[in-house]
N, CA, C, O and the ligand as a Tripos MOL2 file, in Angstrom:
@<TRIPOS>MOLECULE
protein
  209   207    53     0     0
PROTEIN
NO_CHARGES

@<TRIPOS>ATOM
      1 N          -2.7420  -58.4060  -79.0660 N.3       1 MET1
      2 CA         -2.3290  -59.7180  -78.5580 C.3       1 MET1
      3 C          -1.5240  -59.5540  -77.2850 C.2       1 MET1
      4 O          -0.6200  -58.7220  -77.1990 O.2       1 MET1
      5 N          -1.8680  -60.3560  -76.3130 N.am      2 THR2
      6 CA         -1.1720  -60.2760  -75.0310 C.3       2 THR2
      7 C           0.1050  -61.1040  -75.0650 C.2       2 THR2
      8 O           0.1030  -62.2630  -75.4800 O.2       2 THR2
      9 N           1.1570  -60.5060  -74.6340 N.am      3 ARG3
     10 CA          2.4250  -61.2110  -74.5510 C.3       3 ARG3
     11 C           2.6950  -61.5930  -73.1000 C.2       3 ARG3
     12 O           2.3700  -60.8580  -72.1660 O.2       3 ARG3
     13 N           3.2840  -62.7360  -72.9500 N.am      4 TYR4
     14 CA          3.6100  -63.2050  -71.6040 C.3       4 TYR4
     15 C           5.1180  -63.3590  -71.4500 C.2       4 TYR4
     16 O           5.8460  -63.5860  -72.4160 O.2       4 TYR4
     17 N           5.5520  -63.2290  -70.2210 N.am      5 TYR5
     18 CA          6.9690  -63.2510  -69.9180 C.3       5 TYR5
     19 C           7.2050  -64.1960  -68.7450 C.2       5 TYR5
     20 O           6.5200  -64.1170  -67.7260 O.2       5 TYR5
     21 N           8.1660  -65.0760  -68.8970 N.am      6 CYS6
     22 CA          8.4820  -66.0270  -67.8330 C.3       6 CYS6
     23 C           9.5140  -65.4240  -66.8910 C.2       6 CYS6
     24 O          10.6100  -65.0580  -67.3170 O.2       6 CYS6
     25 N           9.1730  -65.3220  -65.6330 N.am      7 THR7
     26 CA         10.0810  -64.7230  -64.6520 C.3       7 THR7
     27 C          11.1980  -65.6880  -64.2650 C.2       7 THR7
     28 O          12.1740  -65.2920  -63.6290 O.2       7 THR7
     29 N          11.0530  -66.9460  -64.6470 N.am      8 ALA8
     30 CA         12.0620  -67.9290  -64.2850 C.3       8 ALA8
     31 C          13.2000  -67.9670  -65.3030 C.2       8 ALA8
     32 O          14.3710  -68.0060  -64.9270 O.2       8 ALA8
     33 N          12.8540  -67.9540  -66.6020 N.am      9 CYS9
     34 CA         13.8840  -68.0920  -67.6360 C.3       9 CYS9
     35 C          13.9400  -66.9020  -68.5850 C.2       9 CYS9
     36 O          14.8760  -66.7790  -69.3750 O.2       9 CYS9
     37 N          12.9300  -66.0180  -68.5100 N.am     10 GLY10
     38 CA         12.9500  -64.8300  -69.3520 C.3      10 GLY10
     39 C          12.3500  -65.0280  -70.7290 C.2      10 GLY10
     40 O          12.4070  -64.1250  -71.5630 O.2      10 GLY10
     41 N          11.7800  -66.1830  -70.9800 N.am     11 TYR11
     42 CA         11.1720  -66.4710  -72.2720 C.3      11 TYR11
     43 C           9.9060  -65.6490  -72.4830 C.2      11 TYR11
     44 O           9.0740  -65.5340  -71.5830 O.2      11 TYR11
     45 N           9.7660  -65.0730  -73.6880 N.am     12 LYS12
     46 CA          8.5890  -64.2830  -74.0150 C.3      12 LYS12
     47 C           7.8610  -64.9250  -75.1720 C.2      12 LYS12
     48 O           8.4790  -65.4320  -76.1090 O.2      12 LYS12
     49 N           6.5290  -64.8990  -75.1000 N.am     13 PHE13
     50 CA          5.7530  -65.4990  -76.1800 C.3      13 PHE13
     51 C           4.3290  -64.9740  -76.1860 C.2      13 PHE13
     52 O           3.8730  -64.3540  -75.2250 O.2      13 PHE13
     53 N           3.6330  -65.2340  -77.2900 N.am     14 GLU14
     54 CA          2.2360  -64.8630  -77.4040 C.3      14 GLU14
     55 C           1.4040  -66.1200  -77.5780 C.2      14 GLU14
     56 O           1.4860  -66.7830  -78.6120 O.2      14 GLU14
     57 N           0.5940  -66.4580  -76.5640 N.am     15 PRO15
     58 CA         -0.2530  -67.6430  -76.6680 C.3      15 PRO15
     59 C          -1.2940  -67.4520  -77.7630 C.2      15 PRO15
     60 O          -1.8200  -66.3550  -77.9460 O.2      15 PRO15
     61 N          -1.5850  -68.5160  -78.4800 N.am     16 LYS16
     62 CA         -2.5260  -68.4450  -79.5920 C.3      16 LYS16
     63 C          -3.9670  -68.6270  -79.1520 C.2      16 LYS16
     64 O          -4.8880  -68.4820  -79.9560 O.2      16 LYS16
     65 N          -4.1640  -68.9400  -77.8920 N.am     17 THR17
     66 CA         -5.5110  -69.1000  -77.3790 C.3      17 THR17
     67 C          -5.8210  -68.0020  -76.3740 C.2      17 THR17
     68 O          -4.9320  -67.2500  -75.9730 O.2      17 THR17
     69 N          -7.0710  -67.9100  -75.9710 N.am     18 ASP18
     70 CA         -7.4780  -66.8920  -74.9970 C.3      18 ASP18
     71 C          -7.1520  -67.3060  -73.5780 C.2      18 ASP18
     72 O          -7.2240  -66.4940  -72.6550 O.2      18 ASP18
     73 N          -6.8010  -68.5410  -73.4060 N.am     19 ARG19
     74 CA         -6.5140  -69.0240  -72.0580 C.3      19 ARG19
     75 C          -5.1870  -68.4820  -71.5520 C.2      19 ARG19
     76 O          -4.2180  -68.3520  -72.2990 O.2      19 ARG19
     77 N          -5.1740  -68.1760  -70.2830 N.am     20 VAL20
     78 CA         -3.9310  -67.7040  -69.6770 C.3      20 VAL20
     79 C          -3.0140  -68.9060  -69.4510 C.2      20 VAL20
     80 O          -3.3930  -69.8670  -68.7820 O.2      20 VAL20
     81 N          -1.8260  -68.8440  -70.0050 N.am     21 PRO21
     82 CA         -0.8990  -69.9750  -69.8490 C.3      21 PRO21
     83 C          -0.4590  -70.1390  -68.4050 C.2      21 PRO21
     84 O          -0.2160  -69.1560  -67.7050 O.2      21 PRO21
     85 N          -0.3610  -71.3710  -67.9670 N.am     22 GLN22
     86 CA          0.0360  -71.6530  -66.5860 C.3      22 GLN22
     87 C           1.4550  -72.2010  -66.5230 C.2      22 GLN22
     88 O           2.1390  -72.0730  -65.5070 O.2      22 GLN22
     89 N           1.8850  -72.8070  -67.6130 N.am     23 VAL23
     90 CA          3.2040  -73.4240  -67.6290 C.3      23 VAL23
     91 C           4.0440  -72.8180  -68.7530 C.2      23 VAL23
     92 O           3.5780  -72.6850  -69.8840 O.2      23 VAL23
     93 N           5.2610  -72.4600  -68.4360 N.am     24 CYS24
     94 CA          6.1430  -71.8950  -69.4380 C.3      24 CYS24
     95 C           6.4930  -72.9590  -70.4820 C.2      24 CYS24
     96 O           6.9460  -74.0490  -70.1330 O.2      24 CYS24
     97 N           6.2820  -72.6390  -71.7670 N.am     25 PRO25
     98 CA          6.5660  -73.6140  -72.8320 C.3      25 PRO25
     99 C           8.0570  -73.8470  -73.0190 C.2      25 PRO25
    100 O           8.4540  -74.7980  -73.6920 O.2      25 PRO25
    101 N           8.8720  -73.0080  -72.4440 N.am     26 TYR26
    102 CA         10.3220  -73.1230  -72.6250 C.3      26 TYR26
    103 C          10.9770  -73.9120  -71.4890 C.2      26 TYR26
    104 O          11.6920  -74.8840  -71.7330 O.2      26 TYR26
    105 N          10.7290  -73.4860  -70.2460 N.am     27 CYS27
    106 CA         11.3980  -74.1300  -69.1080 C.3      27 CYS27
    107 C          10.4700  -75.0900  -68.3630 C.2      27 CYS27
    108 O          10.9260  -75.9080  -67.5630 O.2      27 CYS27
    109 N           9.1460  -74.9850  -68.6350 N.am     28 GLY28
    110 CA          8.2100  -75.9340  -68.0440 C.3      28 GLY28
    111 C           7.7970  -75.6160  -66.6270 C.2      28 GLY28
    112 O           7.0990  -76.4060  -65.9920 O.2      28 GLY28
    113 N           8.2160  -74.4750  -66.1260 N.am     29 ARG29
    114 CA          7.8390  -74.1070  -64.7660 C.3      29 ARG29
    115 C           6.3910  -73.6220  -64.7130 C.2      29 ARG29
    116 O           5.8630  -73.0850  -65.6860 O.2      29 ARG29
    117 N           5.7740  -73.8220  -63.5710 N.am     30 ARG30
    118 CA          4.3880  -73.4190  -63.3900 C.3      30 ARG30
    119 C           4.3000  -72.1710  -62.5320 C.2      30 ARG30
    120 O           5.0090  -72.0410  -61.5340 O.2      30 ARG30
    121 N           3.4230  -71.2510  -62.9280 N.am     31 GLY31
    122 CA          3.1660  -70.0670  -62.1220 C.3      31 GLY31
    123 C           4.2130  -68.9730  -62.2790 C.2      31 GLY31
    124 O           4.2720  -68.0590  -61.4570 O.2      31 GLY31
    125 N           5.0380  -69.0480  -63.3130 N.am     32 THR32
    126 CA          6.0880  -68.0530  -63.4880 C.3      32 THR32
    127 C           5.7470  -67.0300  -64.5610 C.2      32 THR32
    128 O           6.4850  -66.0650  -64.7580 O.2      32 THR32
    129 N           4.6280  -67.2360  -65.2570 N.am     33 LEU33
    130 CA          4.2870  -66.3760  -66.3800 C.3      33 LEU33
    131 C           3.5200  -65.1440  -65.9380 C.2      33 LEU33
    132 O           2.5800  -65.2320  -65.1490 O.2      33 LEU33
    133 N           3.9300  -63.9990  -66.4520 N.am     34 VAL34
    134 CA          3.2450  -62.7460  -66.1910 C.3      34 VAL34
    135 C           3.0580  -62.0170  -67.5200 C.2      34 VAL34
    136 O           3.7770  -62.2700  -68.4870 O.2      34 VAL34
    137 N           2.0830  -61.1110  -67.5510 N.am     35 LYS35
    138 CA          1.8920  -60.3090  -68.7430 C.3      35 LYS35
    139 C           3.0670  -59.3490  -68.8960 C.2      35 LYS35
    140 O           3.4560  -58.6550  -67.9560 O.2      35 LYS35
    141 N           3.6130  -59.3310  -70.0920 N.am     36 GLU36
    142 CA          4.7400  -58.4490  -70.3320 C.3      36 GLU36
    143 C           4.2980  -56.9940  -70.1940 C.2      36 GLU36
    144 O           3.2220  -56.6150  -70.6560 O.2      36 GLU36
    145 N           5.1310  -56.1970  -69.5620 N.am     37 GLY37
    146 CA          4.8420  -54.7850  -69.4120 C.3      37 GLY37
    147 C           3.9950  -54.4650  -68.2030 C.2      37 GLY37
    148 O           3.5980  -53.3170  -68.0060 O.2      37 GLY37
    149 N           3.7150  -55.4720  -67.3880 N.am     38 SER38
    150 CA          2.9140  -55.2520  -66.1980 C.3      38 SER38
    151 C           3.7830  -55.4280  -64.9640 C.2      38 SER38
    152 O           3.8080  -56.4980  -64.3550 O.2      38 SER38
    153 N           4.4770  -54.3920  -64.6110 N.am     39 ALA39
    154 CA          5.4350  -54.4760  -63.5150 C.3      39 ALA39
    155 C           4.7370  -54.7510  -62.1830 C.2      39 ALA39
    156 O           5.2530  -55.4840  -61.3400 O.2      39 ALA39
    157 N           3.5660  -54.1570  -62.0060 N.am     40 GLN40
    158 CA          2.8540  -54.3510  -60.7560 C.3      40 GLN40
    159 C           2.4220  -55.7960  -60.5960 C.2      40 GLN40
    160 O           2.5030  -56.3640  -59.5070 O.2      40 GLN40
    161 N           1.9600  -56.3870  -61.6970 N.am     41 ASP41
    162 CA          1.5860  -57.7890  -61.6490 C.3      41 ASP41
    163 C           2.8000  -58.6490  -61.3310 C.2      41 ASP41
    164 O           2.7060  -59.6270  -60.5890 O.2      41 ASP41
    165 N           3.9250  -58.2800  -61.8920 N.am     42 LEU42
    166 CA          5.1440  -59.0350  -61.6420 C.3      42 LEU42
    167 C           5.4840  -59.0090  -60.1560 C.2      42 LEU42
    168 O           5.8330  -60.0370  -59.5750 O.2      42 LEU42
    169 N           5.3820  -57.8490  -59.5530 N.am     43 LEU43
    170 CA          5.6670  -57.7270  -58.1320 C.3      43 LEU43
    171 C           4.7040  -58.5670  -57.3110 C.2      43 LEU43
    172 O           5.1010  -59.2180  -56.3450 O.2      43 LEU43
    173 N           3.4350  -58.5480  -57.7000 N.am     44 ASN44
    174 CA          2.4450  -59.3330  -56.9760 C.3      44 ASN44
    175 C           2.7490  -60.8210  -57.0970 C.2      44 ASN44
    176 O           2.6560  -61.5620  -56.1190 O.2      44 ASN44
    177 N           3.1110  -61.2510  -58.2980 N.am     45 GLU45
    178 CA          3.4220  -62.6540  -58.5050 C.3      45 GLU45
    179 C           4.6160  -63.0680  -57.6420 C.2      45 GLU45
    180 O           4.5940  -64.1160  -56.9970 O.2      45 GLU45
    181 N           5.6230  -62.2600  -57.6400 N.am     46 LEU46
    182 CA          6.8230  -62.5890  -56.8730 C.3      46 LEU46
    183 C           6.4970  -62.6740  -55.3840 C.2      46 LEU46
    184 O           7.0340  -63.5200  -54.6690 O.2      46 LEU46
    185 N           5.6180  -61.7940  -54.9300 N.am     47 ASP47
    186 CA          5.2630  -61.7900  -53.5300 C.3      47 ASP47
    187 C           4.5230  -63.0660  -53.1640 C.2      47 ASP47
    188 O           4.7240  -63.6270  -52.0870 O.2      47 ASP47
    189 N           3.6590  -63.5230  -54.0780 N.am     48 GLU48
    190 CA          2.8990  -64.7420  -53.8040 C.3      48 GLU48
    191 C           3.7510  -65.9930  -53.9800 C.2      48 GLU48
    192 O           3.5530  -67.0010  -53.3020 O.2      48 GLU48
    193 N           4.6880  -65.9050  -54.8890 N.am     49 MET49
    194 CA          5.4820  -67.0760  -55.2230 C.3      49 MET49
    195 C           6.7800  -67.1500  -54.4260 C.2      49 MET49
    196 O           7.7170  -67.8460  -54.8170 O.2      49 MET49
    197 N           6.8280  -66.4490  -53.3370 N.am     50 ASP50
    198 CA          8.0510  -66.3890  -52.5550 C.3      50 ASP50
    199 C           8.3280  -67.7270  -51.8660 C.2      50 ASP50
    200 O           7.9510  -67.9400  -50.7130 O.2      50 ASP50
    201 N           8.9800  -68.6000  -52.5810 N.am     51 ASP51
    202 CA          9.2850  -69.9200  -52.0360 C.3      51 ASP51
    203 C          10.7980  -70.1160  -51.8830 C.2      51 ASP51
    204 O          11.2730  -71.2460  -51.7710 O.2      51 ASP51
    205 N          11.5300  -69.0390  -51.8810 N.am     52 GLY52
    206 CA         12.9510  -69.1180  -51.6700 C.3      52 GLY52
    207 C          13.7320  -69.1080  -52.9450 C.2      52 GLY52
    208 O          14.9610  -69.1710  -52.9170 O.2      52 GLY52
    209 ZN         10.3480  -70.2370  -68.5050 Zn       53 ZN53
@<TRIPOS>BOND
     1     1     2 1
     2     2     3 1
     3     3     4 2
     4     3     5 am
     5     5     6 1
     6     6     7 1
     7     7     8 2
     8     7     9 am
     9     9    10 1
    10    10    11 1
    11    11    12 2
    12    11    13 am
    13    13    14 1
    14    14    15 1
    15    15    16 2
    16    15    17 am
    17    17    18 1
    18    18    19 1
    19    19    20 2
    20    19    21 am
    21    21    22 1
    22    22    23 1
    23    23    24 2
    24    23    25 am
    25    25    26 1
    26    26    27 1
    27    27    28 2
    28    27    29 am
    29    29    30 1
    30    30    31 1
    31    31    32 2
    32    31    33 am
    33    33    34 1
    34    34    35 1
    35    35    36 2
    36    35    37 am
    37    37    38 1
    38    38    39 1
    39    39    40 2
    40    39    41 am
    41    41    42 1
    42    42    43 1
    43    43    44 2
    44    43    45 am
    45    45    46 1
    46    46    47 1
    47    47    48 2
    48    47    49 am
    49    49    50 1
    50    50    51 1
    51    51    52 2
    52    51    53 am
    53    53    54 1
    54    54    55 1
    55    55    56 2
    56    55    57 am
    57    57    58 1
    58    58    59 1
    59    59    60 2
    60    59    61 am
    61    61    62 1
    62    62    63 1
    63    63    64 2
    64    63    65 am
    65    65    66 1
    66    66    67 1
    67    67    68 2
    68    67    69 am
    69    69    70 1
    70    70    71 1
    71    71    72 2
    72    71    73 am
    73    73    74 1
    74    74    75 1
    75    75    76 2
    76    75    77 am
    77    77    78 1
    78    78    79 1
    79    79    80 2
    80    79    81 am
    81    81    82 1
    82    82    83 1
    83    83    84 2
    84    83    85 am
    85    85    86 1
    86    86    87 1
    87    87    88 2
    88    87    89 am
    89    89    90 1
    90    90    91 1
    91    91    92 2
    92    91    93 am
    93    93    94 1
    94    94    95 1
    95    95    96 2
    96    95    97 am
    97    97    98 1
    98    98    99 1
    99    99   100 2
   100    99   101 am
   101   101   102 1
   102   102   103 1
   103   103   104 2
   104   103   105 am
   105   105   106 1
   106   106   107 1
   107   107   108 2
   108   107   109 am
   109   109   110 1
   110   110   111 1
   111   111   112 2
   112   111   113 am
   113   113   114 1
   114   114   115 1
   115   115   116 2
   116   115   117 am
   117   117   118 1
   118   118   119 1
   119   119   120 2
   120   119   121 am
   121   121   122 1
   122   122   123 1
   123   123   124 2
   124   123   125 am
   125   125   126 1
   126   126   127 1
   127   127   128 2
   128   127   129 am
   129   129   130 1
   130   130   131 1
   131   131   132 2
   132   131   133 am
   133   133   134 1
   134   134   135 1
   135   135   136 2
   136   135   137 am
   137   137   138 1
   138   138   139 1
   139   139   140 2
   140   139   141 am
   141   141   142 1
   142   142   143 1
   143   143   144 2
   144   143   145 am
   145   145   146 1
   146   146   147 1
   147   147   148 2
   148   147   149 am
   149   149   150 1
   150   150   151 1
   151   151   152 2
   152   151   153 am
   153   153   154 1
   154   154   155 1
   155   155   156 2
   156   155   157 am
   157   157   158 1
   158   158   159 1
   159   159   160 2
   160   159   161 am
   161   161   162 1
   162   162   163 1
   163   163   164 2
   164   163   165 am
   165   165   166 1
   166   166   167 1
   167   167   168 2
   168   167   169 am
   169   169   170 1
   170   170   171 1
   171   171   172 2
   172   171   173 am
   173   173   174 1
   174   174   175 1
   175   175   176 2
   176   175   177 am
   177   177   178 1
   178   178   179 1
   179   179   180 2
   180   179   181 am
   181   181   182 1
   182   182   183 1
   183   183   184 2
   184   183   185 am
   185   185   186 1
   186   186   187 1
   187   187   188 2
   188   187   189 am
   189   189   190 1
   190   190   191 1
   191   191   192 2
   192   191   193 am
   193   193   194 1
   194   194   195 1
   195   195   196 2
   196   195   197 am
   197   197   198 1
   198   198   199 1
   199   199   200 2
   200   199   201 am
   201   201   202 1
   202   202   203 1
   203   203   204 2
   204   203   205 am
   205   205   206 1
   206   206   207 1
   207   207   208 2
@<TRIPOS>SUBSTRUCTURE
     1 MET1         2 RESIDUE 1 A MET
     2 THR2         6 RESIDUE 1 A THR
     3 ARG3        10 RESIDUE 1 A ARG
     4 TYR4        14 RESIDUE 1 A TYR
     5 TYR5        18 RESIDUE 1 A TYR
     6 CYS6        22 RESIDUE 1 A CYS
     7 THR7        26 RESIDUE 1 A THR
     8 ALA8        30 RESIDUE 1 A ALA
     9 CYS9        34 RESIDUE 1 A CYS
    10 GLY10       38 RESIDUE 1 A GLY
    11 TYR11       42 RESIDUE 1 A TYR
    12 LYS12       46 RESIDUE 1 A LYS
    13 PHE13       50 RESIDUE 1 A PHE
    14 GLU14       54 RESIDUE 1 A GLU
    15 PRO15       58 RESIDUE 1 A PRO
    16 LYS16       62 RESIDUE 1 A LYS
    17 THR17       66 RESIDUE 1 A THR
    18 ASP18       70 RESIDUE 1 A ASP
    19 ARG19       74 RESIDUE 1 A ARG
    20 VAL20       78 RESIDUE 1 A VAL
    21 PRO21       82 RESIDUE 1 A PRO
    22 GLN22       86 RESIDUE 1 A GLN
    23 VAL23       90 RESIDUE 1 A VAL
    24 CYS24       94 RESIDUE 1 A CYS
    25 PRO25       98 RESIDUE 1 A PRO
    26 TYR26      102 RESIDUE 1 A TYR
    27 CYS27      106 RESIDUE 1 A CYS
    28 GLY28      110 RESIDUE 1 A GLY
    29 ARG29      114 RESIDUE 1 A ARG
    30 ARG30      118 RESIDUE 1 A ARG
    31 GLY31      122 RESIDUE 1 A GLY
    32 THR32      126 RESIDUE 1 A THR
    33 LEU33      130 RESIDUE 1 A LEU
    34 VAL34      134 RESIDUE 1 A VAL
    35 LYS35      138 RESIDUE 1 A LYS
    36 GLU36      142 RESIDUE 1 A GLU
    37 GLY37      146 RESIDUE 1 A GLY
    38 SER38      150 RESIDUE 1 A SER
    39 ALA39      154 RESIDUE 1 A ALA
    40 GLN40      158 RESIDUE 1 A GLN
    41 ASP41      162 RESIDUE 1 A ASP
    42 LEU42      166 RESIDUE 1 A LEU
    43 LEU43      170 RESIDUE 1 A LEU
    44 ASN44      174 RESIDUE 1 A ASN
    45 GLU45      178 RESIDUE 1 A GLU
    46 LEU46      182 RESIDUE 1 A LEU
    47 ASP47      186 RESIDUE 1 A ASP
    48 GLU48      190 RESIDUE 1 A GLU
    49 MET49      194 RESIDUE 1 A MET
    50 ASP50      198 RESIDUE 1 A ASP
    51 ASP51      202 RESIDUE 1 A ASP
    52 GLY52      206 RESIDUE 1 A GLY
    53 ZN53       209 GROUP 0 **** ****
């Protein structure tokens, strides 16, 4: 099971569906979720999401 981690609030969870979650179920932010344990993906996300 894939675990996801919210870079905005730090919430971790396992979605029950195969779909990649787009919105954090805890803080409601969009585009902040990354696969837990994937540091490279996290860096890529941060680089793309650089909005200040
Ligand atoms: Zn969150």
